[in-house]
C-alpha positions as a printed Julia matrix, in Angstrom:
433×3 Matrix{Float64}:
 231.69   -3.65  194.46
 231.51   -3.19  190.71
 230.24   -6.77  190.29
 227.49   -6.22  192.85
 226.39   -3.14  191.03
 225.73   -5.17  187.89
 224.33   -8.13  189.82
 221.42   -6.3   191.49
 219.6    -5.41  188.23
 220.03   -8.97  187.06
 218.52  -10.31  190.28
 215.6    -7.89  190.09
 214.94   -8.87  186.51
 215.02  -12.53  187.44
 212.62  -11.93  190.32
 210.28  -10.0   188.02
 210.34  -12.76  185.43
 209.78  -15.36  188.13
 206.78  -13.45  189.53
 205.28  -13.21  186.06
 205.83  -16.91  185.57
 204.33  -17.76  188.95
 201.34  -15.53  188.24
 200.92  -17.11  184.85
 201.25  -20.56  186.37
 198.71  -19.65  189.05
 196.31  -18.33  186.42
 196.75  -21.46  184.41
 196.05  -23.51  187.49
 192.93  -21.47  188.24
 191.78  -21.83  184.65
 192.21  -25.59  184.82
 190.35  -25.65  188.13
 187.55  -23.52  186.67
 187.23  -25.72  183.61
 187.17  -28.82  185.79
 184.4   -27.48  188.03
 182.41  -26.3   185.04
 182.77  -29.62  183.21
 181.74  -31.59  186.29
 178.82  -29.24  186.96
 177.47  -29.68  183.44
 177.92  -33.44  183.53
 176.1   -33.75  186.86
 173.37  -31.42  185.6
 172.91  -33.66  182.59
 172.6   -36.65  184.94
 170.19  -34.63  187.11
 172.53  -34.85  190.09
 171.61  -31.31  190.95
 173.03  -31.09  194.44
 176.57  -31.8   193.22
 176.13  -29.68  190.11
 175.05  -26.73  192.26
 178.17  -26.96  194.41
 180.42  -27.21  191.36
 178.76  -24.24  189.66
 179.28  -22.21  192.82
 182.97  -23.22  192.93
 183.38  -22.14  189.33
 181.67  -18.82  190.04
 184.05  -18.12  192.92
 186.96  -18.44  190.5
 185.42  -16.56  187.61
 182.14  -14.74  188.38
 179.93  -13.77  185.44
 176.27  -13.2   184.69
 176.29  -15.76  181.89
 177.44  -18.53  184.23
 175.06  -17.31  186.93
 172.22  -17.61  184.42
 173.35  -21.14  183.6
 173.05  -22.09  187.25
 169.67  -20.36  187.33
 168.48  -22.43  184.39
 169.47  -25.53  186.33
 167.34  -24.42  189.27
 164.42  -24.11  186.85
 165.07  -27.62  185.51
 165.15  -28.97  189.05
 161.84  -27.22  189.9
 163.62  -25.56  192.81
 161.25  -22.59  192.97
 162.58  -21.0   196.14
 166.17  -21.24  194.92
 165.12  -19.92  191.5
 163.57  -16.8   193.0
 166.39  -16.23  195.5
 169.01  -16.68  192.79
 167.19  -14.32  190.46
 167.12  -11.63  193.16
 170.82  -12.24  193.84
 171.68  -11.76  190.17
 169.77   -8.48  190.07
 171.67   -7.28  193.14
 174.99   -8.2   191.51
 174.12   -6.97  188.01
 171.48   -4.24  188.56
 171.91   -2.68  185.12
 171.86   -5.88  183.06
 168.5    -6.7   181.48
 169.17  -10.45  181.36
 169.07  -10.67  185.16
 165.6    -9.1   185.2
 164.39  -11.18  182.27
 165.33  -14.4   184.08
 163.21  -13.57  187.12
 160.38  -11.99  185.12
 160.01  -15.14  183.03
 159.93  -17.19  186.22
 157.14  -15.05  187.69
 155.12  -15.2   184.49
 155.48  -18.97  184.38
 154.03  -19.09  187.89
 151.37  -16.47  187.0
 152.67  -14.33  189.85
 151.71  -11.1   188.13
 152.07   -8.91  191.22
 155.75   -9.88  191.47
 156.23   -9.49  187.72
 154.92   -5.92  187.64
 156.84   -4.95  190.77
 160.03   -6.17  189.1
 159.1    -4.39  185.88
 158.75   -1.09  187.74
 162.13   -1.73  189.39
 163.76   -2.2   185.99
 162.2     1.04  184.74
 163.33    2.93  187.84
 166.89    1.76  187.15
 166.53    2.69  183.47
 167.28   -0.83  182.28
 166.59   -0.81  178.54
 165.25   -3.95  176.88
 162.87   -4.41  173.96
 162.09   -7.9   175.23
 161.04   -6.6   178.67
 158.83   -3.95  177.06
 157.24   -6.52  174.77
 156.52   -8.9   177.64
 155.03   -6.05  179.65
 152.71   -5.05  176.81
 151.64   -8.66  176.37
 150.72   -9.03  180.04
 149.68   -5.54  181.14
 145.98   -6.47  181.11
 146.21   -9.49  183.38
 143.61   -9.15  186.11
 142.07  -10.6   189.24
 138.74  -10.24  191.03
 137.66   -8.79  194.39
 134.27   -9.2   196.03
 130.77   -9.5   194.59
 127.86   -7.06  194.72
 124.15   -7.22  193.9
 124.24   -3.77  192.3
 126.77   -1.01  191.8
 126.8     2.68  191.07
 129.61    4.36  189.2
 133.04    5.45  190.38
 133.28    9.18  190.97
 135.89   11.06  192.94
 137.61    7.73  193.68
 134.56    6.07  195.28
 131.61    3.98  194.16
 128.33    3.02  195.79
 127.72   -0.74  196.01
 124.8    -2.81  197.25
 125.25   -5.79  199.55
 122.45   -7.57  201.4
 119.84   -5.0   200.34
 121.73   -1.93  201.61
 124.22    0.43  200.03
 127.7     1.53  201.08
 130.87    2.72  199.34
 134.21    1.29  198.27
 137.32    2.93  196.82
 139.03    2.07  193.52
 141.09   -0.65  195.23
 137.93   -2.37  196.45
 138.35   -1.35  200.11
 135.09   -0.62  201.95
 135.12    3.03  203.04
 131.51    3.58  204.13
 129.35    0.83  205.75
 126.29   -0.67  204.05
 123.61    1.33  205.85
 121.75    3.27  203.13
 118.56    2.59  201.19
 119.93    4.65  198.29
 123.39    6.04  197.55
 124.51    8.34  194.72
 127.78    9.41  193.18
 130.36   11.66  194.83
 131.0    15.19  193.59
 132.92   17.91  195.4
 133.46   15.42  198.22
 129.73   14.87  198.81
 127.33   12.06  197.88
 123.51   12.04  198.21
 122.06    9.21  200.31
 118.8     8.0   201.79
 119.44    6.4   205.16
 117.68    3.49  206.84
 115.05    5.81  208.33
 114.29    7.44  204.99
 116.13   10.7   205.7
 117.84   12.3   202.68
 121.13   14.23  202.96
 124.75   14.37  201.78
 127.66   12.47  203.32
 131.42   12.96  203.03
 133.92   10.35  201.89
 134.12    8.84  205.38
 130.36    8.42  205.67
 129.79   11.38  207.97
 126.55   13.3   207.58
 127.81   16.54  206.07
 125.11   18.64  204.36
 121.33   18.8   204.64
 119.19   20.86  202.28
 117.26   22.92  204.8
 113.73   24.36  204.78
 112.39   21.9   202.22
 109.49   19.87  203.59
 109.61   16.93  201.23
 112.78   15.66  199.62
 112.05   12.62  197.5
 115.31   12.59  195.54
 118.66   14.38  195.72
 120.99   14.72  192.74
 124.74   15.05  192.65
 125.78   18.39  194.12
 127.93   20.81  192.15
 129.46   24.03  193.51
 126.98   24.01  196.38
 123.95   23.63  194.1
 121.76   20.59  194.64
 119.23   19.17  192.16
 116.2    18.2   194.25
 112.84   16.53  193.59
 110.12   17.41  196.09
 107.49   15.04  194.75
 106.0    17.44  192.24
 108.93   18.96  190.34
 112.7    19.26  190.16
 114.58   22.39  191.17
 118.1    23.55  191.98
 118.62   24.6   195.59
 121.34   25.94  197.82
 122.13   23.92  200.92
 120.23   26.53  202.91
 117.11   25.58  200.98
 116.89   28.57  198.65
 115.31   27.67  195.33
 117.48   29.13  192.57
 115.44   27.9   189.59
 113.09   24.99  189.05
 109.68   23.73  188.02
 111.15   20.97  185.84
 109.72   17.56  185.04
 113.23   16.09  185.0
 116.69   17.52  185.65
 120.31   16.42  185.36
 123.32   17.26  187.45
 125.1    20.54  186.82
 128.36   18.64  186.35
 130.9    20.69  184.36
 128.6    23.71  184.66
 125.79   22.65  182.33
 122.55   20.79  183.02
 119.69   19.47  180.95
 116.15   20.11  182.17
 112.79   18.91  180.88
 109.72   21.12  180.74
 106.51   20.62  178.76
 107.95   17.41  177.36
 111.04   19.06  175.85
 114.64   19.38  177.03
 116.72   22.54  177.33
 120.32   23.25  178.33
 120.95   25.63  181.22
 123.99   27.0   183.03
 124.61   27.46  186.77
 122.46   30.6   186.8
 119.54   28.72  185.27
 119.89   30.6   181.99
 118.86   28.67  178.9
 121.8    28.27  176.54
 119.88   27.37  173.39
 116.74   28.58  171.73
 116.2    25.12  170.34
 114.6    22.51  172.58
 115.27   18.81  172.24
 113.43   15.51  172.46
 116.09   14.0   174.68
 119.62   14.33  176.02
 122.21   11.61  176.71
 123.2    11.34  180.39
 125.83    9.12  181.98
 125.4     7.18  185.23
 126.22   10.32  187.22
 123.38   12.18  185.44
 125.97   14.42  183.77
 125.19   15.54  180.21
 128.24   17.66  179.31
 131.86   16.58  179.07
 134.79   17.46  176.79
 132.68   20.45  175.67
 130.24   18.11  173.97
 126.7    16.75  174.42
 124.44   14.38  172.53
 120.91   15.71  171.99
 117.92   13.98  170.47
 116.02   15.45  167.54
 113.2    13.22  166.43
 114.46    9.64  166.4
 118.15   10.47  166.15
 120.93   11.91  168.29
 123.45   14.58  167.27
 126.79   15.73  168.66
 126.58   19.39  169.73
 128.49   21.96  171.78
 127.1    23.92  174.75
 125.33   26.36  172.47
 123.49   23.53  170.74
 125.49   23.91  167.54
 125.91   20.62  165.68
 129.5    19.48  165.3
 128.59   17.32  162.28
 125.42   16.4   160.43
 125.92   12.71  161.25
 122.88   11.2   162.96
 123.21    8.48  165.59
 120.64    5.96  166.74
 122.1     6.12  170.26
 125.22    7.38  171.99
 127.22    7.4   175.22
 128.65   10.55  176.76
 132.39   11.17  176.5
 134.4     9.96  179.52
 137.71   11.65  180.3
 139.77   12.26  177.18
 138.64    9.12  175.35
 136.38    8.45  172.4
 132.6     8.33  172.68
 130.55    5.27  171.72
 127.86    5.85  169.07
 125.34    3.59  167.37
 124.94    3.58  163.59
 122.94    1.02  161.58
 122.41   -1.11  164.65
 126.09   -1.38  165.64
 128.4     0.61  167.9
 131.65    2.37  167.06
 133.64    5.32  168.42
 134.1     8.98  167.5
 136.32   11.82  168.69
 135.06   15.24  169.82
 135.03   16.44  166.2
 132.69   13.64  165.23
 135.36   11.76  163.28
 134.8     8.0   163.26
 137.85    6.47  164.92
 136.66    2.87  165.3
 134.08    1.6   162.84
 130.72    0.34  164.17
 131.11   -3.41  164.64
 129.96   -3.99  168.23
 126.54   -5.0   169.56
 126.86   -2.5   172.4
 129.6    -0.34  173.91
 130.57    2.16  176.57
 132.77    5.16  175.89
 136.53    4.99  176.43
 137.72    5.63  179.95
 141.39    5.56  180.95
 142.4     3.99  177.65
 139.86    1.14  177.6
 136.26    0.71  176.46
 133.75   -1.97  177.34
 132.26   -3.58  174.22
 129.74   -6.31  173.57
 130.74   -8.71  170.82
 129.16  -12.09  170.22
 126.68  -11.38  173.06
 129.52  -11.13  175.61
 131.38   -8.14  177.01
 135.11   -7.48  177.04
 137.46   -4.5   176.73
 139.29   -2.97  173.78
 142.18   -0.51  173.78
 142.57    2.6   171.67
 143.99    0.48  168.83
 140.75   -1.56  168.79
 142.51   -4.64  170.17
 140.45   -6.88  172.48
 142.82   -6.8   175.45
 140.41   -8.39  177.94
 138.43  -11.16  176.22
 134.69  -10.84  175.69
 133.49  -13.24  178.39
 131.3   -11.2   180.73
 127.54  -10.65  180.94
 128.1    -6.93  181.44
 130.96   -4.46  181.92
 131.43   -0.89  183.18
 134.07    1.76  182.65
 137.65    1.56  183.94
 138.96    3.85  186.66
 142.34    5.55  186.73
 143.48    2.89  189.21
 142.83    0.01  186.79
 139.55   -1.28  188.24
 136.15   -1.91  186.68
 132.94   -3.76  187.47
 132.01   -6.78  185.35
 128.87   -8.91  185.53
 129.3   -12.67  185.96
 126.64  -15.19  186.92
 124.23  -12.41  187.75
 126.48  -10.55  190.21
 128.88   -7.65  189.79
 132.54   -8.33  190.54
 135.33   -5.8   190.86
 138.07   -6.51  188.33
 141.53   -5.09  189.05
 144.51   -4.96  186.71
 147.76   -6.26  188.23
 149.7    -3.59  186.34
 147.99   -0.88  188.41
 147.54   -2.75  191.67
 150.75   -4.73  192.23
């Protein structure tokens, strides 16, 4: 019995050593098998025998899976112009390695090569959602973020406001949203901008009233015999022209104040009105805000004169940046100007060229452009070399100057540009993927 007692540990040790040896031998065998598959795969790839190379790569991956080898197989799919396999394999790698940037980069580069920008930006957002960090991905995004496509053509357009814009097709006006989807049919002779969910229209029969965002007749200014023009409503107050003068009315038809030769919207609580050939600033009660009267006031396409607590008023031949009290922000004179849009810089004209200022009147971008619109949602339309394009806040031309005309960008990455005499809706893939 004593001998057995010493024999058992020896047997166990021998079995342990044997298992290690067998495991080592098996690993060595697997390594040799892996190296063989990999060698044959690379040789067949070099000979462009892709079908065999694919099978051998897959055999190697079963033995020793890795992203680096998966990428090597993916590169072979690219060489073989196997587009469907390239995309499927890229998606598979992302599923297997969801936190590795190289998997995303592989498929992003493929989409960019195919100019499939929708797919590229969708994948970019996925990488950001998973917090995949990569300087290369960020650089590629910045390089391509202003890729665009076009939707539909229009004879004329209004301006986006409240997410909608009036557009003219076949002699009548309707409305689209910022994605280019028609929201109100083309049934109006005239159509204005939305404010507070209402837009002024003149229908086919010549009746003037306000519609809602679905095209329903919503408000009618009552007890006014002749309505020639309706302005953009604000807080229930409607600018109205009755054929002889402009006034501000309630929807019930009560005249609050009027007798003006011209009048702007009360957007942002301040309007400009013209009387006896001169312009004044008034508030929602019709009270004049300045003793000084002006030769002109800059309005935007919505007939708004006041935004970002600033206006441009004309004195003599020049324009000046002022606040709501008429106080000049600087003594700098401008030959022309565009109203501020959103939080961006305003376009101003000096010595025949256009540049950009902030609300303090500081020149941010020197005057070098033939014409310009103010910044909106980070971009500004500029005319350079007789053609229009778009610059960013760093004064980089991010959409080349190639258009006959260009309007401001919306928060959804859309803008109207003029080509061959018609307006087309341009949409950025980065916003609309």
